[in-house]
C-alpha positions, 0 to 999 in steps of 0.5 A: 578751279584755281585762279590761275586755271580760269586765267590761263583759260581766259588767255586762251579764249583771248587769243582766239578771239584776237587771232591767235597767240602765235609769234608776232608777225615779221612784216607783210608777205613778200611780193613777186617782183614785177618787172618790164623786158626793156629793149633799150640798147639790148637785143634780148632785154633787160628785166628792168623796174621803172625804166626812164626809157622803154621801148615799147615795140620796134615802132615806138618809144618812151623817153624821160619817164616819171612813173607814178605808180608800179605794180603788182598789177599795173604801172602808169608813168608820163614821159615823151613818145616818139617812133619811126611812125611820126619821123621827121617831126617827133625826132626833135620834139617827141610827143607828151604822153602817159603809158600804162603797163599792165598783164603781168605773167608770171616767168621763172619766179617774177612777174612782168607786164606783157601790155601797154596802153599810151594816151599822147598828145599827137597831131591827127595825122598821126593817131592811125599810125602810131601803135597806142597799144600792144603786147610786150615782149617777156623772156 
């Protein structure tokens, strides 16, 4: 057997052992973008990522949100929680809160968070009325 034939065979075995000799990967596979449908100043809502202000429901809004994580299955941010259930006390002083978005559902090639849960530093009297978890709108 010629030396070039043995080297060629060795290269084939080596390629198979390390996962192939095809073209080099061009980067990580593209992930589906993940959004939240935000009704802040929009009756129909806008697809947004990491919004600073987020309407969670007709009763609750997060403002000044700083997102710690975002997608592909969950997002967590800290900000200020207010809503109609805490007026007038929270109008000028919303409650410190953490919001977690989850349950991504696909809609027209995008993922949308469909659930929220809030942990808030609020007076006990408001806790029964506050909607601290629920379903988010999707397109």
